[in-house]
PDBQT receptor file of N, H, CA, C and O in Angstrom, charges set to zero:
ATOM      1  N   UNK A   1      45.378  73.224  38.991  1.00  0.00    +0.000 N 
ATOM      2  CA  UNK A   1      45.541  73.346  37.556  1.00  0.00    +0.000 C 
ATOM      3  C   UNK A   1      46.983  73.739  37.242  1.00  0.00    +0.000 C 
ATOM      4  O   UNK A   1      47.699  74.250  38.103  1.00  0.00    +0.000 OA
ATOM      5  N   UNK A   2      47.396  73.497  36.006  1.00  0.00    +0.000 N 
ATOM      6  H   UNK A   2      46.815  73.083  35.307  1.00  0.00    +0.000 HD
ATOM      7  CA  UNK A   2      48.760  73.814  35.605  1.00  0.00    +0.000 C 
ATOM      8  C   UNK A   2      48.743  74.600  34.307  1.00  0.00    +0.000 C 
ATOM      9  O   UNK A   2      47.669  74.954  33.822  1.00  0.00    +0.000 OA
ATOM     10  N   UNK A   3      49.900  74.880  33.735  1.00  0.00    +0.000 N 
ATOM     11  H   UNK A   3      50.773  74.592  34.130  1.00  0.00    +0.000 HD
ATOM     12  CA  UNK A   3      50.047  75.700  32.537  1.00  0.00    +0.000 C 
ATOM     13  C   UNK A   3      49.523  77.113  32.731  1.00  0.00    +0.000 C 
ATOM     14  O   UNK A   3      49.090  77.749  31.770  1.00  0.00    +0.000 OA
ATOM     15  N   UNK A   4      49.555  77.602  33.935  1.00  0.00    +0.000 N 
ATOM     16  H   UNK A   4      49.906  77.086  34.716  1.00  0.00    +0.000 HD
ATOM     17  CA  UNK A   4      49.144  78.977  34.188  1.00  0.00    +0.000 C 
ATOM     18  C   UNK A   4      47.652  79.206  34.092  1.00  0.00    +0.000 C 
ATOM     19  O   UNK A   4      47.222  80.342  33.892  1.00  0.00    +0.000 OA
ATOM     20  N   UNK A   5      46.854  78.174  34.228  1.00  0.00    +0.000 N 
ATOM     21  H   UNK A   5      47.203  77.251  34.391  1.00  0.00    +0.000 HD
ATOM     22  CA  UNK A   5      45.408  78.321  34.088  1.00  0.00    +0.000 C 
ATOM     23  C   UNK A   5      44.828  79.187  35.199  1.00  0.00    +0.000 C 
ATOM     24  O   UNK A   5      43.856  79.910  34.982  1.00  0.00    +0.000 OA
ATOM     25  N   UNK A   6      45.411  79.117  36.365  1.00  0.00    +0.000 N 
ATOM     26  H   UNK A   6      46.200  78.530  36.541  1.00  0.00    +0.000 HD
ATOM     27  CA  UNK A   6      44.895  79.900  37.488  1.00  0.00    +0.000 C 
ATOM     28  C   UNK A   6      45.301  81.362  37.332  1.00  0.00    +0.000 C 
ATOM     29  O   UNK A   6      44.481  82.257  37.541  1.00  0.00    +0.000 OA
ATOM     30  N   UNK A   7      46.541  81.610  36.972  1.00  0.00    +0.000 N 
ATOM     31  H   UNK A   7      47.207  80.883  36.803  1.00  0.00    +0.000 HD
ATOM     32  CA  UNK A   7      47.009  82.991  36.890  1.00  0.00    +0.000 C 
ATOM     33  C   UNK A   7      46.404  83.734  35.706  1.00  0.00    +0.000 C 
ATOM     34  O   UNK A   7      46.214  84.949  35.771  1.00  0.00    +0.000 OA
ATOM     35  N   UNK A   8      46.098  83.017  34.623  1.00  0.00    +0.000 N 
ATOM     36  H   UNK A   8      46.251  82.030  34.571  1.00  0.00    +0.000 HD
ATOM     37  CA  UNK A   8      45.504  83.673  33.460  1.00  0.00    +0.000 C 
ATOM     38  C   UNK A   8      43.987  83.676  33.515  1.00  0.00    +0.000 C 
ATOM     39  O   UNK A   8      43.334  84.227  32.629  1.00  0.00    +0.000 OA
ATOM     40  N   UNK A   9      43.426  83.072  34.536  1.00  0.00    +0.000 N 
ATOM     41  H   UNK A   9      43.956  82.624  35.256  1.00  0.00    +0.000 HD
ATOM     42  CA  UNK A   9      41.982  82.991  34.741  1.00  0.00    +0.000 C 
ATOM     43  C   UNK A   9      41.262  82.408  33.524  1.00  0.00    +0.000 C 
ATOM     44  O   UNK A   9      40.253  82.941  33.061  1.00  0.00    +0.000 OA
ATOM     45  N   UNK A  10      41.805  81.306  33.023  1.00  0.00    +0.000 N 
ATOM     46  H   UNK A  10      42.625  80.873  33.399  1.00  0.00    +0.000 HD
ATOM     47  CA  UNK A  10      41.171  80.631  31.896  1.00  0.00    +0.000 C 
ATOM     48  C   UNK A  10      39.991  79.805  32.385  1.00  0.00    +0.000 C 
ATOM     49  O   UNK A  10      40.026  79.232  33.473  1.00  0.00    +0.000 OA
ATOM     50  N   UNK A  11      38.984  79.756  31.594  1.00  0.00    +0.000 N 
ATOM     51  H   UNK A  11      38.956  80.222  30.709  1.00  0.00    +0.000 HD
ATOM     52  CA  UNK A  11      37.852  78.909  31.946  1.00  0.00    +0.000 C 
ATOM     53  C   UNK A  11      38.235  77.467  31.681  1.00  0.00    +0.000 C 
ATOM     54  O   UNK A  11      39.236  77.177  31.026  1.00  0.00    +0.000 OA
ATOM     55  N   UNK A  12      37.425  76.584  32.199  1.00  0.00    +0.000 N 
ATOM     56  H   UNK A  12      36.611  76.820  32.731  1.00  0.00    +0.000 HD
ATOM     57  CA  UNK A  12      37.714  75.156  32.053  1.00  0.00    +0.000 C 
ATOM     58  C   UNK A  12      37.698  74.724  30.587  1.00  0.00    +0.000 C 
ATOM     59  O   UNK A  12      38.509  73.888  30.189  1.00  0.00    +0.000 OA
ATOM     60  N   UNK A  13      36.805  75.269  29.789  1.00  0.00    +0.000 N 
ATOM     61  H   UNK A  13      36.146  75.948  30.113  1.00  0.00    +0.000 HD
ATOM     62  CA  UNK A  13      36.719  74.878  28.383  1.00  0.00    +0.000 C 
ATOM     63  C   UNK A  13      37.941  75.347  27.602  1.00  0.00    +0.000 C 
ATOM     64  O   UNK A  13      38.435  74.619  26.741  1.00  0.00    +0.000 OA
ATOM     65  N   UNK A  14      38.437  76.548  27.887  1.00  0.00    +0.000 N 
ATOM     66  H   UNK A  14      38.036  77.139  28.587  1.00  0.00    +0.000 HD
ATOM     67  CA  UNK A  14      39.634  77.035  27.213  1.00  0.00    +0.000 C 
ATOM     68  C   UNK A  14      40.842  76.194  27.616  1.00  0.00    +0.000 C 
ATOM     69  O   UNK A  14      41.698  75.883  26.787  1.00  0.00    +0.000 OA
ATOM     70  N   UNK A  15      40.902  75.835  28.883  1.00  0.00    +0.000 N 
ATOM     71  H   UNK A  15      40.207  76.088  29.557  1.00  0.00    +0.000 HD
ATOM     72  CA  UNK A  15      41.999  74.992  29.359  1.00  0.00    +0.000 C 
ATOM     73  C   UNK A  15      41.953  73.633  28.664  1.00  0.00    +0.000 C 
ATOM     74  O   UNK A  15      42.988  73.099  28.265  1.00  0.00    +0.000 OA
ATOM     75  N   UNK A  16      40.748  73.076  28.522  1.00  0.00    +0.000 N 
ATOM     76  H   UNK A  16      39.907  73.510  28.846  1.00  0.00    +0.000 HD
ATOM     77  CA  UNK A  16      40.582  71.797  27.850  1.00  0.00    +0.000 C 
ATOM     78  C   UNK A  16      41.006  71.913  26.387  1.00  0.00    +0.000 C 
ATOM     79  O   UNK A  16      41.665  71.018  25.858  1.00  0.00    +0.000 OA
ATOM     80  N   UNK A  17      40.634  73.004  25.740  1.00  0.00    +0.000 N 
ATOM     81  H   UNK A  17      40.099  73.731  26.170  1.00  0.00    +0.000 HD
ATOM     82  CA  UNK A  17      41.001  73.211  24.340  1.00  0.00    +0.000 C 
ATOM     83  C   UNK A  17      42.515  73.331  24.191  1.00  0.00    +0.000 C 
ATOM     84  O   UNK A  17      43.093  72.795  23.246  1.00  0.00    +0.000 OA
ATOM     85  N   UNK A  18      43.151  74.027  25.115  1.00  0.00    +0.000 N 
ATOM     86  H   UNK A  18      42.681  74.462  25.883  1.00  0.00    +0.000 HD
ATOM     87  CA  UNK A  18      44.604  74.146  25.063  1.00  0.00    +0.000 C 
ATOM     88  C   UNK A  18      45.274  72.792  25.264  1.00  0.00    +0.000 C 
ATOM     89  O   UNK A  18      46.267  72.481  24.608  1.00  0.00    +0.000 OA
ATOM     90  N   UNK A  19      44.733  71.998  26.164  1.00  0.00    +0.000 N 
ATOM     91  H   UNK A  19      43.925  72.251  26.697  1.00  0.00    +0.000 HD
ATOM     92  CA  UNK A  19      45.284  70.667  26.408  1.00  0.00    +0.000 C 
ATOM     93  C   UNK A  19      45.155  69.804  25.156  1.00  0.00    +0.000 C 
ATOM     94  O   UNK A  19      46.086  69.081  24.802  1.00  0.00    +0.000 OA
ATOM     95  N   UNK A  20      43.999  69.878  24.483  1.00  0.00    +0.000 N 
ATOM     96  H   UNK A  20      43.243  70.466  24.771  1.00  0.00    +0.000 HD
ATOM     97  CA  UNK A  20      43.820  69.124  23.246  1.00  0.00    +0.000 C 
ATOM     98  C   UNK A  20      44.776  69.599  22.164  1.00  0.00    +0.000 C 
ATOM     99  O   UNK A  20      45.297  68.791  21.395  1.00  0.00    +0.000 OA
ATOM    100  N   UNK A  21      45.006  70.897  22.100  1.00  0.00    +0.000 N 
ATOM    101  H   UNK A  21      44.582  71.553  22.725  1.00  0.00    +0.000 HD
ATOM    102  CA  UNK A  21      45.923  71.438  21.114  1.00  0.00    +0.000 C 
ATOM    103  C   UNK A  21      47.338  70.929  21.350  1.00  0.00    +0.000 C 
ATOM    104  O   UNK A  21      48.038  70.570  20.403  1.00  0.00    +0.000 OA
ATOM    105  N   UNK A  22      47.759  70.898  22.606  1.00  0.00    +0.000 N 
ATOM    106  H   UNK A  22      47.191  71.190  23.376  1.00  0.00    +0.000 HD
ATOM    107  CA  UNK A  22      49.101  70.393  22.934  1.00  0.00    +0.000 C 
ATOM    108  C   UNK A  22      49.213  68.925  22.553  1.00  0.00    +0.000 C 
ATOM    109  O   UNK A  22      50.235  68.508  22.009  1.00  0.00    +0.000 OA
ATOM    110  N   UNK A  23      48.189  68.141  22.828  1.00  0.00    +0.000 N 
ATOM    111  H   UNK A  23      47.359  68.480  23.271  1.00  0.00    +0.000 HD
ATOM    112  CA  UNK A  23      48.209  66.722  22.465  1.00  0.00    +0.000 C 
ATOM    113  C   UNK A  23      48.243  66.549  20.950  1.00  0.00    +0.000 C 
ATOM    114  O   UNK A  23      48.938  65.671  20.439  1.00  0.00    +0.000 OA
ATOM    115  N   UNK A  24      47.495  67.385  20.233  1.00  0.00    +0.000 N 
ATOM    116  H   UNK A  24      46.931  68.098  20.648  1.00  0.00    +0.000 HD
ATOM    117  CA  UNK A  24      47.459  67.319  18.770  1.00  0.00    +0.000 C 
ATOM    118  C   UNK A  24      48.833  67.644  18.183  1.00  0.00    +0.000 C 
ATOM    119  O   UNK A  24      49.313  66.948  17.288  1.00  0.00    +0.000 OA
ATOM    120  N   UNK A  25      49.452  68.690  18.685  1.00  0.00    +0.000 N 
ATOM    121  H   UNK A  25      49.062  69.256  19.411  1.00  0.00    +0.000 HD
ATOM    122  CA  UNK A  25      50.780  69.079  18.196  1.00  0.00    +0.000 C 
ATOM    123  C   UNK A  25      51.792  67.975  18.505  1.00  0.00    +0.000 C 
ATOM    124  O   UNK A  25      52.652  67.678  17.675  1.00  0.00    +0.000 OA
ATOM    125  N   UNK A  26      51.702  67.375  19.668  1.00  0.00    +0.000 N 
ATOM    126  H   UNK A  26      51.004  67.616  20.342  1.00  0.00    +0.000 HD
ATOM    127  CA  UNK A  26      52.597  66.277  20.018  1.00  0.00    +0.000 C 
ATOM    128  C   UNK A  26      52.411  65.085  19.091  1.00  0.00    +0.000 C 
ATOM    129  O   UNK A  26      53.384  64.458  18.673  1.00  0.00    +0.000 OA
ATOM    130  N   UNK A  27      51.155  64.771  18.771  1.00  0.00    +0.000 N 
ATOM    131  H   UNK A  27      50.364  65.280  19.111  1.00  0.00    +0.000 HD
ATOM    132  CA  UNK A  27      50.878  63.648  17.869  1.00  0.00    +0.000 C 
ATOM    133  C   UNK A  27      51.421  63.935  16.473  1.00  0.00    +0.000 C 
ATOM    134  O   UNK A  27      51.976  63.048  15.824  1.00  0.00    +0.000 OA
ATOM    135  N   UNK A  28      51.262  65.169  16.015  1.00  0.00    +0.000 N 
ATOM    136  H   UNK A  28      50.811  65.890  16.542  1.00  0.00    +0.000 HD
ATOM    137  CA  UNK A  28      51.779  65.538  14.697  1.00  0.00    +0.000 C 
ATOM    138  C   UNK A  28      53.304  65.454  14.674  1.00  0.00    +0.000 C 
ATOM    139  O   UNK A  28      53.884  64.990  13.692  1.00  0.00    +0.000 OA
ATOM    140  N   UNK A  29      53.951  65.895  15.740  1.00  0.00    +0.000 N 
ATOM    141  H   UNK A  29      53.480  66.272  16.538  1.00  0.00    +0.000 HD
ATOM    142  CA  UNK A  29      55.414  65.819  15.816  1.00  0.00    +0.000 C 
ATOM    143  C   UNK A  29      55.876  64.368  15.771  1.00  0.00    +0.000 C 
ATOM    144  O   UNK A  29      56.872  64.054  15.119  1.00  0.00    +0.000 OA
ATOM    145  N   UNK A  30      55.164  63.485  16.456  1.00  0.00    +0.000 N 
ATOM    146  H   UNK A  30      54.355  63.740  16.986  1.00  0.00    +0.000 HD
ATOM    147  CA  UNK A  30      55.497  62.056  16.419  1.00  0.00    +0.000 C 
ATOM    148  C   UNK A  30      55.345  61.503  15.009  1.00  0.00    +0.000 C 
ATOM    149  O   UNK A  30      56.185  60.734  14.542  1.00  0.00    +0.000 OA
ATOM    150  N   UNK A  31      54.267  61.900  14.330  1.00  0.00    +0.000 N 
ATOM    151  H   UNK A  31      53.584  62.525  14.709  1.00  0.00    +0.000 HD
ATOM    152  CA  UNK A  31      54.023  61.427  12.969  1.00  0.00    +0.000 C 
ATOM    153  C   UNK A  31      55.114  61.900  12.021  1.00  0.00    +0.000 C 
ATOM    154  O   UNK A  31      55.591  61.129  11.188  1.00  0.00    +0.000 OA
ATOM    155  N   UNK A  32      55.509  63.155  12.140  1.00  0.00    +0.000 N 
ATOM    156  H   UNK A  32      55.121  63.781  12.816  1.00  0.00    +0.000 HD
ATOM    157  CA  UNK A  32      56.577  63.687  11.283  1.00  0.00    +0.000 C 
ATOM    158  C   UNK A  32      57.886  62.946  11.550  1.00  0.00    +0.000 C 
ATOM    159  O   UNK A  32      58.626  62.636  10.616  1.00  0.00    +0.000 OA
ATOM    160  N   UNK A  33      58.172  62.665  12.813  1.00  0.00    +0.000 N 
ATOM    161  H   UNK A  33      57.572  62.917  13.571  1.00  0.00    +0.000 HD
ATOM    162  CA  UNK A  33      59.397  61.932  13.150  1.00  0.00    +0.000 C 
ATOM    163  C   UNK A  33      59.366  60.523  12.559  1.00  0.00    +0.000 C 
ATOM    164  O   UNK A  33      60.376  60.050  12.037  1.00  0.00    +0.000 OA
ATOM    165  N   UNK A  34      58.226  59.855  12.636  1.00  0.00    +0.000 N 
ATOM    166  H   UNK A  34      57.406  60.239  13.060  1.00  0.00    +0.000 HD
ATOM    167  CA  UNK A  34      58.104  58.510  12.068  1.00  0.00    +0.000 C 
ATOM    168  C   UNK A  34      58.260  58.537  10.554  1.00  0.00    +0.000 C 
ATOM    169  O   UNK A  34      58.910  57.662   9.983  1.00  0.00    +0.000 OA
ATOM    170  N   UNK A  35      57.674  59.530   9.903  1.00  0.00    +0.000 N 
ATOM    171  H   UNK A  35      57.146  60.241  10.367  1.00  0.00    +0.000 HD
ATOM    172  CA  UNK A  35      57.783  59.631   8.445  1.00  0.00    +0.000 C 
ATOM    173  C   UNK A  35      59.231  59.885   8.029  1.00  0.00    +0.000 C 
ATOM    174  O   UNK A  35      59.710  59.315   7.048  1.00  0.00    +0.000 OA
ATOM    175  N   UNK A  36      59.916  60.735   8.774  1.00  0.00    +0.000 N 
ATOM    176  H   UNK A  36      59.526  61.197   9.571  1.00  0.00    +0.000 HD
ATOM    177  CA  UNK A  36      61.318  61.022   8.475  1.00  0.00    +0.000 C 
ATOM    178  C   UNK A  36      62.165  59.777   8.645  1.00  0.00    +0.000 C 
ATOM    179  O   UNK A  36      63.001  59.470   7.794  1.00  0.00    +0.000 OA
ATOM    180  N   UNK A  37      61.957  59.058   9.738  1.00  0.00    +0.000 N 
ATOM    181  H   UNK A  37      61.278  59.307  10.429  1.00  0.00    +0.000 HD
ATOM    182  CA  UNK A  37      62.715  57.824   9.966  1.00  0.00    +0.000 C 
ATOM    183  C   UNK A  37      62.439  56.818   8.861  1.00  0.00    +0.000 C 
ATOM    184  O   UNK A  37      63.358  56.145   8.393  1.00  0.00    +0.000 OA
ATOM    185  N   UNK A  38      61.183  56.706   8.437  1.00  0.00    +0.000 N 
ATOM    186  H   UNK A  38      60.437  57.252   8.817  1.00  0.00    +0.000 HD
ATOM    187  CA  UNK A  38      60.821  55.777   7.379  1.00  0.00    +0.000 C 
ATOM    188  C   UNK A  38      61.519  56.142   6.074  1.00  0.00    +0.000 C 
ATOM    189  O   UNK A  38      62.017  55.270   5.363  1.00  0.00    +0.000 OA
ATOM    190  N   UNK A  39      61.553  57.440   5.763  1.00  0.00    +0.000 N 
ATOM    191  H   UNK A  39      61.148  58.149   6.341  1.00  0.00    +0.000 HD
ATOM    192  CA  UNK A  39      62.209  57.888   4.543  1.00  0.00    +0.000 C 
ATOM    193  C   UNK A  39      63.704  57.608   4.590  1.00  0.00    +0.000 C 
ATOM    194  O   UNK A  39      64.279  57.152   3.602  1.00  0.00    +0.000 OA
ATOM    195  N   UNK A  40      64.337  57.875   5.722  1.00  0.00    +0.000 N 
ATOM    196  H   UNK A  40      63.870  58.246   6.525  1.00  0.00    +0.000 HD
ATOM    197  CA  UNK A  40      65.769  57.607   5.871  1.00  0.00    +0.000 C 
ATOM    198  C   UNK A  40      66.033  56.117   5.726  1.00  0.00    +0.000 C 
ATOM    199  O   UNK A  40      67.009  55.717   5.092  1.00  0.00    +0.000 OA
ATOM    200  N   UNK A  41      65.167  55.289   6.311  1.00  0.00    +0.000 N 
ATOM    201  H   UNK A  41      64.374  55.613   6.827  1.00  0.00    +0.000 HD
ATOM    202  CA  UNK A  41      65.334  53.844   6.208  1.00  0.00    +0.000 C 
ATOM    203  C   UNK A  41      65.225  53.396   4.755  1.00  0.00    +0.000 C 
ATOM    204  O   UNK A  41      66.021  52.571   4.306  1.00  0.00    +0.000 OA
ATOM    205  N   UNK A  42      64.253  53.924   4.012  1.00  0.00    +0.000 N 
ATOM    206  H   UNK A  42      63.606  54.593   4.377  1.00  0.00    +0.000 HD
ATOM    207  CA  UNK A  42      64.080  53.545   2.603  1.00  0.00    +0.000 C 
ATOM    208  C   UNK A  42      65.288  53.968   1.779  1.00  0.00    +0.000 C 
ATOM    209  O   UNK A  42      65.738  53.217   0.914  1.00  0.00    +0.000 OA
ATOM    210  N   UNK A  43      65.819  55.159   2.034  1.00  0.00    +0.000 N 
ATOM    211  H   UNK A  43      65.454  55.769   2.736  1.00  0.00    +0.000 HD
ATOM    212  CA  UNK A  43      66.996  55.623   1.305  1.00  0.00    +0.000 C 
ATOM    213  C   UNK A  43      68.183  54.706   1.590  1.00  0.00    +0.000 C 
ATOM    214  O   UNK A  43      68.954  54.388   0.685  1.00  0.00    +0.000 OA
ATOM    215  N   UNK A  44      68.330  54.284   2.831  1.00  0.00    +0.000 N 
ATOM    216  H   UNK A  44      67.704  54.543   3.567  1.00  0.00    +0.000 HD
ATOM    217  CA  UNK A  44      69.435  53.398   3.197  1.00  0.00    +0.000 C 
ATOM    218  C   UNK A  44      69.295  52.054   2.494  1.00  0.00    +0.000 C 
ATOM    219  O   UNK A  44      70.280  51.520   1.985  1.00  0.00    +0.000 OA
ATOM    220  N   UNK A  45      68.088  51.504   2.459  1.00  0.00    +0.000 N 
ATOM    221  H   UNK A  45      67.288  51.938   2.872  1.00  0.00    +0.000 HD
ATOM    222  CA  UNK A  45      67.866  50.202   1.816  1.00  0.00    +0.000 C 
ATOM    223  C   UNK A  45      68.163  50.294   0.319  1.00  0.00    +0.000 C 
ATOM    224  O   UNK A  45      68.800  49.404  -0.244  1.00  0.00    +0.000 OA
ATOM    225  N   UNK A  46      67.708  51.355  -0.316  1.00  0.00    +0.000 N 
ATOM    226  H   UNK A  46      67.191  52.078   0.142  1.00  0.00    +0.000 HD
ATOM    227  CA  UNK A  46      67.946  51.528  -1.749  1.00  0.00    +0.000 C 
ATOM    228  C   UNK A  46      69.434  51.707  -2.022  1.00  0.00    +0.000 C 
ATOM    229  O   UNK A  46      69.959  51.129  -2.973  1.00  0.00    +0.000 OA
ATOM    230  N   UNK A  47      70.115  52.497  -1.206  1.00  0.00    +0.000 N 
ATOM    231  H   UNK A  47      69.688  52.966  -0.434  1.00  0.00    +0.000 HD
ATOM    232  CA  UNK A  47      71.537  52.730  -1.447  1.00  0.00    +0.000 C 
ATOM    233  C   UNK A  47      72.352  51.449  -1.249  1.00  0.00    +0.000 C 
ATOM    234  O   UNK A  47      73.294  51.196  -2.000  1.00  0.00    +0.000 OA
ATOM    235  N   UNK A  48      72.003  50.650  -0.258  1.00  0.00    +0.000 N 
ATOM    236  H   UNK A  48      71.238  50.856   0.352  1.00  0.00    +0.000 HD
ATOM    237  CA  UNK A  48      72.708  49.380  -0.046  1.00  0.00    +0.000 C 
ATOM    238  C   UNK A  48      72.457  48.445  -1.223  1.00  0.00    +0.000 C 
ATOM    239  O   UNK A  48      73.379  47.763  -1.670  1.00  0.00    +0.000 OA
ATOM    240  N   UNK A  49      71.243  48.399  -1.728  1.00  0.00    +0.000 N 
ATOM    241  H   UNK A  49      70.493  48.953  -1.365  1.00  0.00    +0.000 HD
ATOM    242  CA  UNK A  49      70.914  47.557  -2.879  1.00  0.00    +0.000 C 
ATOM    243  C   UNK A  49      71.693  48.008  -4.110  1.00  0.00    +0.000 C 
ATOM    244  O   UNK A  49      72.235  47.180  -4.842  1.00  0.00    +0.000 OA
ATOM    245  N   UNK A  50      71.749  49.308  -4.339  1.00  0.00    +0.000 N 
ATOM    246  H   UNK A  50      71.309  49.981  -3.745  1.00  0.00    +0.000 HD
ATOM    247  CA  UNK A  50      72.508  49.817  -5.481  1.00  0.00    +0.000 C 
ATOM    248  C   UNK A  50      73.998  49.517  -5.332  1.00  0.00    +0.000 C 
ATOM    249  O   UNK A  50      74.671  49.212  -6.317  1.00  0.00    +0.000 OA
ATOM    250  N   UNK A  51      74.506  49.602  -4.127  1.00  0.00    +0.000 N 
ATOM    251  H   UNK A  51      73.959  49.850  -3.327  1.00  0.00    +0.000 HD
ATOM    252  CA  UNK A  51      75.911  49.278  -3.888  1.00  0.00    +0.000 C 
ATOM    253  C   UNK A  51      76.186  47.810  -4.191  1.00  0.00    +0.000 C 
ATOM    254  O   UNK A  51      77.217  47.487  -4.782  1.00  0.00    +0.000 OA
ATOM    255  N   UNK A  52      75.288  46.923  -3.800  1.00  0.00    +0.000 N 
ATOM    256  H   UNK A  52      74.450  47.186  -3.320  1.00  0.00    +0.000 HD
ATOM    257  CA  UNK A  52      75.453  45.495  -4.100  1.00  0.00    +0.000 C 
ATOM    258  C   UNK A  52      75.439  45.255  -5.603  1.00  0.00    +0.000 C 
ATOM    259  O   UNK A  52      76.236  44.465  -6.109  1.00  0.00    +0.000 OA
ATOM    260  N   UNK A  53      74.554  45.919  -6.314  1.00  0.00    +0.000 N 
ATOM    261  H   UNK A  53      73.906  46.560  -5.902  1.00  0.00    +0.000 HD
ATOM    262  CA  UNK A  53      74.487  45.773  -7.768  1.00  0.00    +0.000 C 
ATOM    263  C   UNK A  53      75.784  46.259  -8.397  1.00  0.00    +0.000 C 
ATOM    264  O   UNK A  53      76.301  45.630  -9.320  1.00  0.00    +0.000 OA
ATOM    265  N   UNK A  54      76.309  47.372  -7.904  1.00  0.00    +0.000 N 
ATOM    266  H   UNK A  54      75.889  47.882  -7.154  1.00  0.00    +0.000 HD
ATOM    267  CA  UNK A  54      77.558  47.912  -8.428  1.00  0.00    +0.000 C 
ATOM    268  C   UNK A  54      78.718  46.943  -8.197  1.00  0.00    +0.000 C 
ATOM    269  O   UNK A  54      79.549  46.740  -9.083  1.00  0.00    +0.000 OA
ATOM    270  N   UNK A  55      78.768  46.357  -7.025  1.00  0.00    +0.000 N 
ATOM    271  H   UNK A  55      78.093  46.522  -6.306  1.00  0.00    +0.000 HD
ATOM    272  CA  UNK A  55      79.837  45.402  -6.703  1.00  0.00    +0.000 C 
ATOM    273  C   UNK A  55      79.746  44.178  -7.618  1.00  0.00    +0.000 C 
ATOM    274  O   UNK A  55      80.760  43.730  -8.152  1.00  0.00    +0.000 OA
ATOM    275  N   UNK A  56      78.560  43.645  -7.799  1.00  0.00    +0.000 N 
ATOM    276  H   UNK A  56      77.736  44.010  -7.365  1.00  0.00    +0.000 HD
ATOM    277  CA  UNK A  56      78.381  42.477  -8.671  1.00  0.00    +0.000 C 
ATOM    278  C   UNK A  56      78.782  42.832 -10.099  1.00  0.00    +0.000 C 
ATOM    279  O   UNK A  56      79.441  42.040 -10.772  1.00  0.00    +0.000 OA
ATOM    280  N   UNK A  57      78.394  44.005 -10.560  1.00  0.00    +0.000 N 
ATOM    281  H   UNK A  57      77.859  44.649 -10.012  1.00  0.00    +0.000 HD
ATOM    282  CA  UNK A  57      78.738  44.433 -11.916  1.00  0.00    +0.000 C 
ATOM    283  C   UNK A  57      80.255  44.544 -12.084  1.00  0.00    +0.000 C 
ATOM    284  O   UNK A  57      80.802  44.113 -13.099  1.00  0.00    +0.000 OA
ATOM    285  N   UNK A  58      80.932  45.122 -11.088  1.00  0.00    +0.000 N 
ATOM    286  H   UNK A  58      80.488  45.473 -10.264  1.00  0.00    +0.000 HD
ATOM    287  CA  UNK A  58      82.386  45.249 -11.164  1.00  0.00    +0.000 C 
ATOM    288  C   UNK A  58      83.073  43.890 -11.146  1.00  0.00    +0.000 C 
ATOM    289  O   UNK A  58      84.058  43.676 -11.853  1.00  0.00    +0.000 OA
ATOM    290  N   UNK A  59      82.553  42.975 -10.338  1.00  0.00    +0.000 N 
ATOM    291  H   UNK A  59      81.753  43.149  -9.763  1.00  0.00    +0.000 HD
ATOM    292  CA  UNK A  59      83.141  41.627 -10.276  1.00  0.00    +0.000 C 
ATOM    293  C   UNK A  59      83.003  40.940 -11.628  1.00  0.00    +0.000 C 
ATOM    294  O   UNK A  59      83.959  40.325 -12.101  1.00  0.00    +0.000 OA
ATOM    295  N   UNK A  60      81.839  41.029 -12.257  1.00  0.00    +0.000 N 
ATOM    296  H   UNK A  60      81.063  41.528 -11.872  1.00  0.00    +0.000 HD
ATOM    297  CA  UNK A  60      81.643  40.396 -13.557  1.00  0.00    +0.000 C 
ATOM    298  C   UNK A  60      82.493  41.064 -14.628  1.00  0.00    +0.000 C 
ATOM    299  O   UNK A  60      83.000  40.380 -15.517  1.00  0.00    +0.000 OA
ATOM    300  N   UNK A  61      82.662  42.368 -14.568  1.00  0.00    +0.000 N 
ATOM    301  H   UNK A  61      82.250  42.924 -13.846  1.00  0.00    +0.000 HD
ATOM    302  CA  UNK A  61      83.511  43.053 -15.546  1.00  0.00    +0.000 C 
ATOM    303  C   UNK A  61      84.955  42.599 -15.405  1.00  0.00    +0.000 C 
ATOM    304  O   UNK A  61      85.631  42.368 -16.408  1.00  0.00    +0.000 OA
ATOM    305  N   UNK A  62      85.432  42.470 -14.186  1.00  0.00    +0.000 N 
ATOM    306  H   UNK A  62      84.883  42.658 -13.371  1.00  0.00    +0.000 HD
ATOM    307  CA  UNK A  62      86.809  42.004 -13.975  1.00  0.00    +0.000 C 
ATOM    308  C   UNK A  62      86.971  40.580 -14.463  1.00  0.00    +0.000 C 
ATOM    309  O   UNK A  62      87.988  40.248 -15.071  1.00  0.00    +0.000 OA
ATOM    310  N   UNK A  63      85.994  39.741 -14.210  1.00  0.00    +0.000 N 
ATOM    311  H   UNK A  63      85.167  40.011 -13.715  1.00  0.00    +0.000 HD
ATOM    312  CA  UNK A  63      86.079  38.342 -14.619  1.00  0.00    +0.000 C 
ATOM    313  C   UNK A  63      86.169  38.251 -16.128  1.00  0.00    +0.000 C 
ATOM    314  O   UNK A  63      86.948  37.453 -16.650  1.00  0.00    +0.000 OA
ATOM    315  N   UNK A  64      85.387  39.053 -16.842  1.00  0.00    +0.000 N 
ATOM    316  H   UNK A  64      84.754  39.700 -16.418  1.00  0.00    +0.000 HD
ATOM    317  CA  UNK A  64      85.414  38.996 -18.309  1.00  0.00    +0.000 C 
ATOM    318  C   UNK A  64      86.670  39.652 -18.865  1.00  0.00    +0.000 C 
ATOM    319  O   UNK A  64      87.121  39.284 -19.949  1.00  0.00    +0.000 OA
ATOM    320  N   UNK A  65      87.249  40.622 -18.143  1.00  0.00    +0.000 N 
ATOM    321  H   UNK A  65      86.882  40.921 -17.263  1.00  0.00    +0.000 HD
ATOM    322  CA  UNK A  65      88.477  41.249 -18.621  1.00  0.00    +0.000 C 
ATOM    323  C   UNK A  65      89.672  40.325 -18.457  1.00  0.00    +0.000 C 
ATOM    324  O   UNK A  65      90.595  40.351 -19.271  1.00  0.00    +0.000 OA
ATOM    325  N   UNK A  66      89.661  39.500 -17.399  1.00  0.00    +0.000 N 
ATOM    326  H   UNK A  66      88.912  39.479 -16.738  1.00  0.00    +0.000 HD
ATOM    327  CA  UNK A  66      90.757  38.571 -17.161  1.00  0.00    +0.000 C 
ATOM    328  C   UNK A  66      90.758  37.462 -18.190  1.00  0.00    +0.000 C 
ATOM    329  O   UNK A  66      91.819  37.025 -18.635  1.00  0.00    +0.000 OA
ATOM    330  N   UNK A  67      89.568  36.998 -18.577  1.00  0.00    +0.000 N 
ATOM    331  H   UNK A  67      88.706  37.352 -18.215  1.00  0.00    +0.000 HD
ATOM    332  CA  UNK A  67      89.492  35.912 -19.568  1.00  0.00    +0.000 C 
ATOM    333  C   UNK A  67      89.893  36.446 -20.856  1.00  0.00    +0.000 C 
ATOM    334  O   UNK A  67      89.909  35.719 -21.849  1.00  0.00    +0.000 OA
TER     335      UNK A  67
C-alpha cells in the first residue's frame, strides 16, 4: 500500500475513500483548468473581433475624410 496506509493503520475502506477523494479533487482541478482556458480563448476571440471592427471603422473614416 502507499500514501502511508500502512504506517497510519488505515483500514481498506478509509484508504479507498481517500483514493476516491484524490481522484475527485484531480478531476475538479482539470475542470477548472479547462473552464479557465475556455474563458481566456473566448476573451481572445472577442478582442480580435473588436480589433478588426475598429480597423475597418478607421479605414472607412479615413476614406471619407480624404474624399
